OpenMM code with the backbone's topology and positions (N, CA, C; nanometers):
from openmm import Vec3, app, unit

residues = "UNK UNK UNK UNK UNK UNK UNK UNK UNK UNK UNK UNK UNK UNK UNK UNK UNK UNK UNK UNK UNK UNK UNK UNK UNK UNK UNK UNK UNK UNK UNK UNK UNK UNK UNK UNK UNK UNK UNK UNK UNK UNK UNK UNK UNK UNK UNK UNK UNK UNK UNK UNK UNK UNK UNK UNK UNK UNK UNK UNK UNK UNK UNK UNK UNK UNK UNK UNK UNK UNK UNK UNK UNK UNK UNK UNK UNK UNK UNK UNK UNK UNK UNK UNK UNK UNK UNK UNK UNK UNK UNK UNK UNK UNK UNK UNK UNK UNK UNK UNK UNK UNK UNK UNK UNK UNK UNK UNK UNK UNK UNK UNK UNK UNK UNK UNK UNK UNK UNK UNK UNK UNK UNK UNK UNK UNK UNK UNK UNK UNK UNK UNK UNK UNK UNK UNK UNK UNK UNK UNK UNK UNK UNK UNK".split()
positions = [
    Vec3(2.4023, -0.7222, -1.8148),
    Vec3(2.4359, -0.8530, -1.8679),
    Vec3(2.3289, -0.9556, -1.8326),
    Vec3(2.2809, -0.9544, -1.7054),
    Vec3(2.1806, -1.0521, -1.6645),
    Vec3(2.0471, -1.0275, -1.7341),
    Vec3(2.0149, -0.9008, -1.7692),
    Vec3(1.8914, -0.8720, -1.8433),
    Vec3(1.8946, -0.9355, -1.9813),
    Vec3(2.0097, -0.9331, -2.0453),
    Vec3(2.0237, -0.9916, -2.1785),
    Vec3(2.0058, -1.1436, -2.1712),
    Vec3(2.0654, -1.2064, -2.0715),
    Vec3(2.0536, -1.3512, -2.0534),
    Vec3(1.9087, -1.3878, -2.0212),
    Vec3(1.8445, -1.3065, -1.9373),
    Vec3(1.7057, -1.3313, -1.8992),
    Vec3(1.6137, -1.3226, -2.0208),
    Vec3(1.6310, -1.2220, -2.1049),
    Vec3(1.5486, -1.2059, -2.2253),
    Vec3(1.5723, -1.3207, -2.3220),
    Vec3(1.6979, -1.3613, -2.3384),
    Vec3(1.7334, -1.4707, -2.4285),
    Vec3(1.6697, -1.6008, -2.3803),
    Vec3(1.6770, -1.6254, -2.2516),
    Vec3(1.6181, -1.7466, -2.1947),
    Vec3(1.4663, -1.7463, -2.2121),
    Vec3(1.4026, -1.6314, -2.1931),
    Vec3(1.2579, -1.6192, -2.2088),
    Vec3(1.2169, -1.6474, -2.3532),
    Vec3(1.2942, -1.5976, -2.4480),
    Vec3(1.2659, -1.6202, -2.5899),
    Vec3(1.2824, -1.7676, -2.6259),
    Vec3(1.3868, -1.8296, -2.5745),
    Vec3(1.4124, -1.9698, -2.6043),
    Vec3(1.3059, -2.0625, -2.5443),
    Vec3(1.2443, -2.0219, -2.4362),
    Vec3(1.1467, -2.1056, -2.3660),
    Vec3(1.0042, -2.0854, -2.4165),
    Vec3(0.9821, -2.0001, -2.5160),
    Vec3(0.8474, -1.9712, -2.5649),
    Vec3(0.7711, -2.0980, -2.6041),
    Vec3(0.8309, -2.1862, -2.6809),
    Vec3(0.7610, -2.3045, -2.7306),
    Vec3(0.7757, -2.4274, -2.6443),
    Vec3(0.8413, -2.4173, -2.5300),
    Vec3(0.8656, -2.5335, -2.4450),
    Vec3(0.7422, -2.5610, -2.3601),
    Vec3(0.6982, -2.6888, -2.3631),
    Vec3(0.5849, -2.7292, -2.2813),
    Vec3(0.6301, -2.8466, -2.1953),
    Vec3(0.6112, -2.8379, -2.0667),
    Vec3(0.6541, -2.9428, -1.9742),
    Vec3(0.5430, -3.0464, -1.9643),
    Vec3(0.5777, -3.1706, -1.9960),
    Vec3(0.4835, -3.2818, -1.9861),
    Vec3(0.5238, -3.3657, -1.8660),
    Vec3(0.4347, -3.3780, -1.7690),
    Vec3(0.4625, -3.4625, -1.6537),
    Vec3(0.4276, -3.6068, -1.6885),
    Vec3(0.5105, -3.6975, -1.6432),
    Vec3(0.4888, -3.8383, -1.6728),
    Vec3(0.3745, -3.8905, -1.5872),
    Vec3(0.2734, -3.9471, -1.6534),
    Vec3(0.1583, -4.0025, -1.5840),
    Vec3(0.1374, -4.1454, -1.6312),
    Vec3(0.1201, -4.2356, -1.5389),
    Vec3(0.0931, -4.3746, -1.5723),
    Vec3(-0.0574, -4.3943, -1.5803),
    Vec3(-0.1044, -4.4427, -1.6948),
    Vec3(-0.2473, -4.4670, -1.7120),
    Vec3(-0.2845, -4.5983, -1.6458),
    Vec3(-0.4076, -4.6042, -1.5957),
    Vec3(-0.4583, -4.7247, -1.5307),
    Vec3(-0.5842, -4.7705, -1.6029),
    Vec3(-0.6374, -4.8840, -1.5612),
    Vec3(-0.7631, -4.9330, -1.6162),
    Vec3(-0.8783, -4.9086, -1.5184),
    Vec3(-0.8592, -4.8136, -1.4265),
    Vec3(-0.9606, -4.7797, -1.3273),
    Vec3(-1.0388, -4.6586, -1.3777),
    Vec3(-1.1705, -4.6723, -1.3987),
    Vec3(-1.2482, -4.5575, -1.4477),
    Vec3(-1.2777, -4.4575, -1.3358),
    Vec3(-1.2879, -4.3313, -1.3752),
    Vec3(-1.3239, -4.2242, -1.2813),
    Vec3(-1.4702, -4.2406, -1.2426),
    Vec3(-1.5008, -4.2268, -1.1140),
    Vec3(-1.6377, -4.2412, -1.0652),
    Vec3(-1.7293, -4.1299, -1.1156),
    Vec3(-1.6728, -4.0139, -1.1432),
    Vec3(-1.7543, -3.8979, -1.1799),
    Vec3(-1.7737, -3.8815, -1.3299),
    Vec3(-1.6658, -3.9005, -1.4101),
    Vec3(-1.6773, -3.8722, -1.5538),
    Vec3(-1.6513, -3.9927, -1.6434),
    Vec3(-1.5960, -4.1026, -1.5911),
    Vec3(-1.5758, -4.2234, -1.6692),
    Vec3(-1.4415, -4.2343, -1.7406),
    Vec3(-1.3582, -4.1287, -1.7389),
    Vec3(-1.2248, -4.1384, -1.8004),
    Vec3(-1.1380, -4.2338, -1.7192),
    Vec3(-1.0356, -4.2891, -1.7841),
    Vec3(-0.9439, -4.3787, -1.7137),
    Vec3(-0.8487, -4.2962, -1.6276),
    Vec3(-0.8409, -4.3282, -1.4996),
    Vec3(-0.7603, -4.2517, -1.4050),
    Vec3(-0.6117, -4.2727, -1.4307),
    Vec3(-0.5306, -4.1778, -1.3862),
    Vec3(-0.3855, -4.1832, -1.4011),
    Vec3(-0.3206, -4.1769, -1.2633),
    Vec3(-0.1962, -4.2268, -1.2542),
    Vec3(-0.1211, -4.2217, -1.1285),
    Vec3(-0.0376, -4.0951, -1.1295),
    Vec3(-0.0564, -4.0125, -1.0278),
    Vec3(0.0203, -3.8888, -1.0139),
    Vec3(0.0989, -3.8945, -0.8837),
    Vec3(0.1985, -3.8081, -0.8740),
    Vec3(0.2793, -3.8013, -0.7531),
    Vec3(0.2630, -3.6645, -0.6908),
    Vec3(0.2273, -3.6634, -0.5637),
    Vec3(0.2111, -3.5399, -0.4889),
    Vec3(0.3082, -3.5358, -0.3729),
    Vec3(0.2909, -3.4407, -0.2862),
    Vec3(0.3842, -3.4276, -0.1743),
    Vec3(0.3718, -3.5398, -0.0717),
    Vec3(0.2599, -3.6133, -0.0728),
    Vec3(0.2432, -3.7252, 0.0192),
    Vec3(0.2589, -3.8599, -0.0497),
    Vec3(0.3071, -3.8612, -0.1739),
    Vec3(0.3280, -3.9859, -0.2458),
    Vec3(0.2361, -3.9977, -0.3657),
    Vec3(0.2206, -4.1204, -0.4158),
    Vec3(0.1421, -4.1448, -0.5362),
    Vec3(-0.0060, -4.1567, -0.5028),
    Vec3(-0.0902, -4.1145, -0.6004),
    Vec3(-0.2346, -4.1231, -0.5852),
    Vec3(-0.2988, -4.1318, -0.7230),
    Vec3(-0.4259, -4.1700, -0.7278),
    Vec3(-0.5005, -4.1756, -0.8530),
    Vec3(-0.5732, -4.0440, -0.8730),
    Vec3(-0.5703, -3.9930, -0.9969),
    Vec3(-0.6388, -3.8679, -1.0280),
    Vec3(-0.7027, -3.8782, -1.1651),
    Vec3(-0.8096, -3.8033, -1.1841),
    Vec3(-0.8770, -3.7993, -1.3131),
    Vec3(-0.7958, -3.7103, -1.4074),
    Vec3(-0.7730, -3.7538, -1.5322),
    Vec3(-0.6971, -3.6705, -1.6262),
    Vec3(-0.7762, -3.5516, -1.6778),
    Vec3(-0.9033, -3.5413, -1.6414),
    Vec3(-0.9884, -3.4324, -1.6884),
    Vec3(-0.9829, -3.3069, -1.6038),
    Vec3(-0.8801, -3.2926, -1.5205),
    Vec3(-0.8658, -3.1736, -1.4370),
    Vec3(-0.8497, -3.0522, -1.5263),
    Vec3(-0.9106, -2.9402, -1.5068),
    Vec3(-0.9876, -2.8909, -1.3931),
    Vec3(-1.1374, -2.9184, -1.4015),
    Vec3(-1.1864, -2.9789, -1.5118),
    Vec3(-1.3302, -3.0072, -1.5211),
    Vec3(-1.3735, -3.1108, -1.4180),
    Vec3(-1.2929, -3.2144, -1.4008),
    Vec3(-1.3218, -3.3192, -1.3034),
    Vec3(-1.2053, -3.3255, -1.2049),
    Vec3(-1.2334, -3.3065, -1.0773),
    Vec3(-1.1278, -3.3013, -0.9753),
    Vec3(-1.1275, -3.4252, -0.8858),
    Vec3(-1.1728, -3.5378, -0.9399),
    Vec3(-1.1819, -3.6611, -0.8625),
    Vec3(-1.0433, -3.7198, -0.8367),
    Vec3(-1.0150, -3.7578, -0.7129),
    Vec3(-0.8905, -3.8257, -0.6754),
    Vec3(-0.9234, -3.9418, -0.5824),
    Vec3(-0.8322, -4.0397, -0.5775),
    Vec3(-0.8462, -4.1559, -0.4897),
    Vec3(-0.7082, -4.1940, -0.4391),
    Vec3(-0.7004, -4.2591, -0.3236),
    Vec3(-0.5700, -4.3097, -0.2797),
    Vec3(-0.5294, -4.4283, -0.3660),
    Vec3(-0.4003, -4.4453, -0.3860),
    Vec3(-0.3484, -4.5575, -0.4628),
    Vec3(-0.3327, -4.6762, -0.3692),
    Vec3(-0.4062, -4.7840, -0.3964),
    Vec3(-0.4051, -4.9026, -0.3119),
    Vec3(-0.3183, -5.0083, -0.3787),
    Vec3(-0.2146, -5.0532, -0.3080),
    Vec3(-0.1256, -5.1577, -0.3587),
    Vec3(-0.1684, -5.2912, -0.2991),
    Vec3(-0.2286, -5.3765, -0.3820),
    Vec3(-0.2787, -5.5055, -0.3354),
    Vec3(-0.1664, -5.6089, -0.3358),
    Vec3(-0.1772, -5.7048, -0.2473),
    Vec3(-0.0849, -5.8172, -0.2429),
    Vec3(-0.1647, -5.9441, -0.2719),
    Vec3(-0.0975, -6.0557, -0.2863),
    Vec3(-0.1666, -6.1825, -0.3126),
    Vec3(-0.2117, -6.2501, -0.1830),
    Vec3(-0.1762, -6.1936, -0.0685),
    Vec3(-0.2078, -6.2549, 0.0610),
    Vec3(-0.3511, -6.2260, 0.1033),
    Vec3(-0.4025, -6.3157, 0.1852),
    Vec3(-0.5349, -6.3001, 0.2444),
    Vec3(-0.5202, -6.2746, 0.3941),
    Vec3(-0.6098, -6.1962, 0.4487),
    Vec3(-0.6073, -6.1622, 0.5911),
    Vec3(-0.6284, -6.2880, 0.6746),
    Vec3(-0.5422, -6.3141, 0.7744),
    Vec3(-0.5587, -6.4332, 0.8574),
    Vec3(-0.6770, -6.4238, 0.9546),
    Vec3(-0.7308, -6.3043, 0.9754),
    Vec3(-0.8431, -6.2897, 1.0678),
    Vec3(-0.9784, -6.3025, 0.9991),
    Vec3(-0.9962, -6.2325, 0.8839),
    Vec3(-1.1282, -6.2311, 0.8202),
    Vec3(-1.1285, -6.2845, 0.6771),
    Vec3(-1.0113, -6.3067, 0.6167),
    Vec3(-1.0051, -6.3578, 0.4805),
    Vec3(-1.0073, -6.2509, 0.3728),
    Vec3(-1.0078, -6.1241, 0.4108),
    Vec3(-1.0058, -6.0148, 0.3135),
    Vec3(-0.8673, -5.9998, 0.2510),
    Vec3(-0.8552, -5.9068, 0.1562),
    Vec3(-0.7263, -5.8837, 0.0910),
    Vec3(-0.6318, -5.8070, 0.1832),
    Vec3(-0.5040, -5.8408, 0.1757),
    Vec3(-0.4013, -5.7664, 0.2491),
    Vec3(-0.3435, -5.6638, 0.1526),
    Vec3(-0.3448, -5.5372, 0.1934),
    Vec3(-0.2949, -5.4291, 0.1085),
    Vec3(-0.1791, -5.3573, 0.1773),
    Vec3(-0.0952, -5.2940, 0.0948),
    Vec3(0.0175, -5.2183, 0.1488),
    Vec3(-0.0289, -5.0768, 0.1778),
    Vec3(0.0098, -5.0262, 0.2922),
    Vec3(-0.0247, -4.8901, 0.3329),
    Vec3(0.1020, -4.8198, 0.3793),
    Vec3(0.0919, -4.6915, 0.4059),
    Vec3(0.2055, -4.6129, 0.4552),
    Vec3(0.1700, -4.5548, 0.5917),
    Vec3(0.2682, -4.5578, 0.6817),
    Vec3(0.2485, -4.4974, 0.8133),
    Vec3(0.2642, -4.3455, 0.8016),
    Vec3(0.2393, -4.2755, 0.9093),
    Vec3(0.2547, -4.1289, 0.9083),
    Vec3(0.3967, -4.0872, 0.8745),
    Vec3(0.4931, -4.1693, 0.9118),
    Vec3(0.6333, -4.1377, 0.8842),
    Vec3(0.6825, -4.1944, 0.7512),
    Vec3(0.5922, -4.2571, 0.6728),
    Vec3(0.6276, -4.3051, 0.5402),
    Vec3(0.6749, -4.4483, 0.5310),
    Vec3(0.6697, -4.5244, 0.6408),
    Vec3(0.7117, -4.6643, 0.6385),
    Vec3(0.5979, -4.7520, 0.5858),
    Vec3(0.6328, -4.8541, 0.5091),
    Vec3(0.5322, -4.9453, 0.4544),
    Vec3(0.4904, -5.0464, 0.5608),
    Vec3(0.3592, -5.0689, 0.5709),
    Vec3(0.3067, -5.1762, 0.6540),
    Vec3(0.1922, -5.2411, 0.5779),
    Vec3(0.1444, -5.3535, 0.6267),
    Vec3(0.0421, -5.4289, 0.5570),
    Vec3(-0.0783, -5.4459, 0.6480),
    Vec3(-0.1967, -5.4240, 0.5914),
    Vec3(-0.3184, -5.4336, 0.6699),
    Vec3(-0.4328, -5.4889, 0.5874),
    Vec3(-0.5411, -5.5195, 0.6537),
    Vec3(-0.6594, -5.5753, 0.5891),
    Vec3(-0.7354, -5.4655, 0.5154),
    Vec3(-0.7872, -5.4992, 0.3973),
    Vec3(-0.8637, -5.4018, 0.3197),
    Vec3(-1.0015, -5.3774, 0.3818),
    Vec3(-1.0439, -5.4604, 0.4757),
    Vec3(-1.1736, -5.4445, 0.5419),
    Vec3(-1.1661, -5.3576, 0.6667),
    Vec3(-1.0580, -5.2804, 0.6806),
    Vec3(-1.0448, -5.1910, 0.7948),
    Vec3(-1.1542, -5.0863, 0.7878),
    Vec3(-1.2209, -5.0454, 0.8892),
    Vec3(-1.2003, -5.0645, 1.0330),
    Vec3(-1.2733, -5.1847, 1.0924),
    Vec3(-1.3518, -5.2599, 1.0120),
    Vec3(-1.4199, -5.3777, 1.0668),
    Vec3(-1.3184, -5.4817, 1.1131),
    Vec3(-1.2093, -5.4983, 1.0374),
    Vec3(-1.1023, -5.5919, 1.0735),
    Vec3(-0.9776, -5.5096, 1.1048),
    Vec3(-0.9140, -5.5365, 1.2172),
    Vec3(-0.7997, -5.4542, 1.2592),
    Vec3(-0.6649, -5.5223, 1.2376),
    Vec3(-0.6553, -5.6164, 1.1419),
    Vec3(-0.5285, -5.6849, 1.1155),
    Vec3(-0.4262, -5.5872, 1.0594),
    Vec3(-0.3042, -5.5930, 1.1138),
    Vec3(-0.1930, -5.5080, 1.0693),
    Vec3(-0.0635, -5.5795, 1.1021),
    Vec3(0.0345, -5.5703, 1.0110),
    Vec3(0.1657, -5.6287, 1.0364),
    Vec3(0.2735, -5.5506, 0.9618),
    Vec3(0.3934, -5.5538, 1.0150),
    Vec3(0.5087, -5.4956, 0.9470),
    Vec3(0.5738, -5.6008, 0.8571),
    Vec3(0.5394, -5.7293, 0.8768),
    Vec3(0.5969, -5.8386, 0.7995),
    Vec3(0.5405, -5.8393, 0.6580),
    Vec3(0.6283, -5.8706, 0.5606),
    Vec3(0.5891, -5.8689, 0.4196),
    Vec3(0.5206, -6.0001, 0.3817),
    Vec3(0.4059, -5.9931, 0.3119),
    Vec3(0.3388, -6.1164, 0.2691),
    Vec3(0.4220, -6.1918, 0.1654),
    Vec3(0.4150, -6.3234, 0.1683),
    Vec3(0.4841, -6.4072, 0.0702),
    Vec3(0.3802, -6.4715, -0.0211),
    Vec3(0.4277, -6.5391, -0.1251),
    Vec3(0.3392, -6.6100, -0.2176),
    Vec3(0.2985, -6.7466, -0.1613),
    Vec3(0.3671, -6.7904, -0.0569),
    Vec3(0.3451, -6.9235, -0.0013),
    Vec3(0.2266, -6.9264, 0.0944),
    Vec3(0.1690, -7.0458, 0.1089),
    Vec3(0.0622, -7.0680, 0.2054),
    Vec3(0.1135, -7.1574, 0.3174),
    Vec3(0.0529, -7.1457, 0.4324),
    Vec3(0.0923, -7.2222, 0.5508),
    Vec3(0.0670, -7.3716, 0.5274),
    Vec3(0.1666, -7.4584, 0.5567),
    Vec3(0.1456, -7.6024, 0.5390),
    Vec3(0.0498, -7.6620, 0.6424),
    Vec3(0.0267, -7.5916, 0.7541),
    Vec3(-0.0616, -7.6440, 0.8578),
    Vec3(-0.2069, -7.6029, 0.8376),
    Vec3(-0.2303, -7.4720, 0.8097),
    Vec3(-0.3692, -7.4257, 0.8013),
    Vec3(-0.4081, -7.3739, 0.6629),
    Vec3(-0.3112, -7.3517, 0.5730),
    Vec3(-0.3417, -7.3085, 0.4366),
    Vec3(-0.3561, -7.1589, 0.4184),
    Vec3(-0.3375, -7.0807, 0.5238),
    Vec3(-0.3490, -6.9348, 0.5130),
    Vec3(-0.2159, -6.8750, 0.4672),
    Vec3(-0.2150, -6.7463, 0.4379),
    Vec3(-0.0956, -6.6785, 0.3859),
    Vec3(0.0159, -6.6724, 0.4893),
    Vec3(0.1403, -6.6839, 0.4397),
    Vec3(0.2580, -6.6715, 0.5248),
    Vec3(0.3194, -6.5333, 0.5082),
    Vec3(0.3840, -6.4836, 0.6121),
    Vec3(0.4461, -6.3524, 0.6115),
    Vec3(0.5923, -6.3654, 0.6489),
    Vec3(0.6786, -6.2876, 0.5802),
    Vec3(0.8225, -6.2926, 0.6048),
    Vec3(0.8602, -6.1800, 0.7000),
    Vec3(0.9123, -6.2176, 0.8135),
    Vec3(0.9534, -6.1215, 0.9139),
    Vec3(1.1012, -6.0921, 0.9068),
    Vec3(1.1519, -6.0379, 1.0136),
    Vec3(1.2943, -6.0071, 1.0186),
    Vec3(1.3758, -6.1358, 1.0257),
    Vec3(1.4981, -6.1283, 0.9807),
    Vec3(1.5935, -6.2392, 0.9822),
    Vec3(1.5492, -6.3574, 0.8955),
    Vec3(1.4629, -6.3335, 0.7956),
    Vec3(1.4241, -6.4376, 0.7018),
    Vec3(1.3303, -6.5434, 0.7552),
    Vec3(1.2667, -6.5199, 0.8674),
    Vec3(1.1747, -6.6164, 0.9254),
    Vec3(1.0355, -6.5921, 0.8687),
    Vec3(0.9726, -6.6985, 0.8173),
    Vec3(0.8347, -6.6851, 0.7714),
    Vec3(0.7430, -6.7432, 0.8781),
    Vec3(0.6261, -6.6841, 0.8898),
    Vec3(0.5341, -6.7312, 0.9920),
    Vec3(0.3908, -6.7113, 0.9476),
    Vec3(0.3039, -6.7929, 1.0038),
    Vec3(0.1603, -6.7806, 0.9823),
    Vec3(0.1081, -6.6920, 1.0944),
    Vec3(0.0407, -6.5859, 1.0587),
    Vec3(-0.0066, -6.4912, 1.1601),
    Vec3(-0.1484, -6.5216, 1.2068),
    Vec3(-0.2004, -6.6375, 1.1681),
    Vec3(-0.3322, -6.6792, 1.2152),
    Vec3(-0.3226, -6.7105, 1.3644),
    Vec3(-0.4131, -6.6568, 1.4456),
    Vec3(-0.4042, -6.6794, 1.5909),
    Vec3(-0.4113, -6.8270, 1.6306),
    Vec3(-0.4828, -6.9103, 1.5530),
    Vec3(-0.4986, -7.0512, 1.5885),
    Vec3(-0.3770, -7.1352, 1.5493),
    Vec3(-0.2985, -7.0914, 1.4503),
    Vec3(-0.1942, -7.1754, 1.3917),
    Vec3(-0.0577, -7.1556, 1.4585),
    Vec3(0.0070, -7.0435, 1.4343),
    Vec3(0.1370, -7.0162, 1.4941),
    Vec3(0.2554, -7.0829, 1.4260),
    Vec3(0.2418, -7.1289, 1.3020),
    Vec3(0.3505, -7.1940, 1.2291),
    Vec3(0.4640, -7.0943, 1.2032),
    Vec3(0.5897, -7.1401, 1.2189),
    Vec3(0.7070, -7.0612, 1.1806),
    Vec3(0.8043, -7.1525, 1.1087),
    Vec3(0.8828, -7.0948, 1.0184),
    Vec3(0.9805, -7.1722, 0.9440),
    Vec3(1.0770, -7.0792, 0.8731),
    Vec3(1.1694, -7.1378, 0.7986),
    Vec3(1.2646, -7.0581, 0.7213),
    Vec3(1.2094, -7.0375, 0.5816),
    Vec3(1.2390, -6.9213, 0.5233),
    Vec3(1.1934, -6.8908, 0.3885),
    Vec3(1.2629, -6.9812, 0.2887),
    Vec3(1.1874, -7.0289, 0.1903),
    Vec3(1.2456, -7.1104, 0.0846),
    Vec3(1.2967, -7.0186, -0.0243),
    Vec3(1.4160, -7.0469, -0.0728),
    Vec3(1.4740, -6.9648, -0.1789),
    Vec3(1.4295, -7.0164, -0.3134),
    Vec3(1.3854, -6.9247, -0.4000),
    Vec3(1.3421, -6.9624, -0.5336),
    Vec3(1.4619, -6.9658, -0.6267),
    Vec3(1.4598, -7.0587, -0.7203),
    Vec3(1.5665, -7.0673, -0.8190),
    Vec3(1.5489, -6.9555, -0.9206),
    Vec3(1.6601, -6.9125, -0.9808),
    Vec3(1.6566, -6.8011, -1.0756),
    Vec3(1.5798, -6.8350, -1.2024),
    Vec3(1.5776, -6.9626, -1.2445),
    Vec3(1.5103, -6.9985, -1.3685),
    Vec3(1.3603, -7.0209, -1.3505),
    Vec3(1.3048, -7.0061, -1.2293),
    Vec3(1.1615, -7.0203, -1.2080),
    Vec3(1.0892, -6.8931, -1.2389),
] * unit.nanometer
topology = app.Topology()
chain = topology.addChain("A")
for resn in residues:
    res = topology.addResidue(resn, chain)
    for name in ("N", "CA", "C"):
        topology.addAtom(name, app.Element.getBySymbol(name[0]), res)
């Protein structure tokens, strides 16, 4: 009985082709010039060239934020820890060692003008060593 089901299933699957969902990007491949796609692997999402197996170029997927590093002024990007937790660090690493678990906000510090970060319990703070500003997060209206 199972042989009959197995043969029937094999016949039915002859024309089936599995298409994996890939998000196209506007980032060109360094090696061949094709536009890279976002793929998902066992360690999360990454950029890959769609020309595989001819071109095997891959890159890590960098999630940029609108915040600037309070130490050097570089971009703050989202990264993943070894255990998969999101943290935020400077894109100029290892020259700049800025890192925080606090999420960057769209707001700037009223005292020094640098980016503010939202920590636990809804407290926003300026992580610039010279400033030290802290305050409560402002709630945005739904129609904005």
